[in-house]
C-alpha positions in Angstrom: -1.4 10.3 -6.5 -3.5 7.7 -4.7 -1.9 6.0 -1.8 -1.2 2.2 -2.2 -3.9 -0.1 -0.9 -3.0 -1.7 2.4 -3.9 -5.3 2.9 -5.0 -6.5 6.3 -2.7 -8.6 8.4 -5.2 -11.5 8.3 -5.7 -12.3 4.6 -8.7 -14.4 5.4 -10.3 -11.6 7.4 -12.9 -9.2 6.1 -11.6 -6.9 3.4 -12.7 -4.4 2.4 -14.7 -3.3 5.4 -17.2 -1.3 3.3 -20.0 -2.7 1.2 -18.4 -4.0 -2.0 -21.4 -4.1 -4.3 -19.9 -7.0 -6.2 -21.2 -10.5 -6.3 -19.5 -12.8 -3.9 -19.3 -16.5 -4.3 -18.6 -19.5 -2.1 -18.0 -23.1 -2.9 -16.8 -26.2 -1.1 -15.7 -29.6 -2.3 -14.8 -32.7 -0.3 -11.2 -33.4 0.0 -11.5 -36.6 -2.0 -11.1 -36.2 -5.7 -13.5 -33.3 -6.3 -12.5 -30.5 -8.7 -12.9 -27.0 -7.2 -12.0 -25.4 -10.6 -15.3 -26.4 -12.2 -17.3 -24.8 -9.4 -15.2 -21.7 -9.4 -15.7 -21.4 -13.2 -19.4 -21.6 -12.6 -19.3 -18.9 -10.0 -17.3 -16.6 -12.3 -19.8 -17.3 -15.1 -22.6 -16.2 -12.6 -20.8 -12.9 -12.2 -18.9 -13.5 -9.0 -15.8 -11.3 -8.7 -14.7 -12.4 -5.2 -14.8 -16.2 -4.6 -14.1 -18.0 -1.3 -13.6 -21.8 -1.3 -12.9 -24.7 1.0 -11.7 -28.2 0.2 -13.1 -29.9 3.3 -15.4 -32.7 4.2 -19.1 -31.7 4.7 -18.8 -33.4 8.1 -16.8 -30.5 9.6 -18.1 -27.1 10.4 -14.5 -25.7 10.4 -14.5 -24.0 7.0 -12.1 -21.0 6.9 -13.3 -20.0 3.4 -16.9 -19.8 4.6 -16.0 -17.8 7.7 -14.0 -15.4 5.5 -16.9 -15.1 3.1 -19.3 -14.3 5.9 -16.9 -11.7 7.3 -16.5 -10.1 3.9 -20.2 -9.9 3.2 -22.1 -6.8 4.2 -25.8 -6.6 4.5 -27.3 -6.4 1.0 -24.3 -7.7 -0.8 -25.3 -10.2 -3.5 -23.8 -13.7 -3.1 -23.9 -17.1 -4.8 -23.1 -20.6 -3.9 -21.9 -23.3 -6.4 -24.6 -25.7 -5.2 -27.4 -26.0 -2.7 -26.2 -27.0 0.8 -22.6 -25.7 0.1 -23.0 -22.8 2.4 -24.8 -24.6 5.2 -22.8 -24.8 8.4 
């Protein structure tokens, strides 16, 4: 029997630590009236199986979802962003 998968203590941290070989997506919307679901749906349509998101103003560089996305990615992993400029710090 396979042992159960242990989750890391920091759920926003990098997991798994090995290359995933899945498409990873990131999206951000401002806190005012924007719908994250539409962008998440677009990332799923693009084949993303792991999606990170932030609902933050573009004025701040404090984006926990983007930091978690960067920690999750390994060199060579395919990634997508819901729009240009979304992943810019």
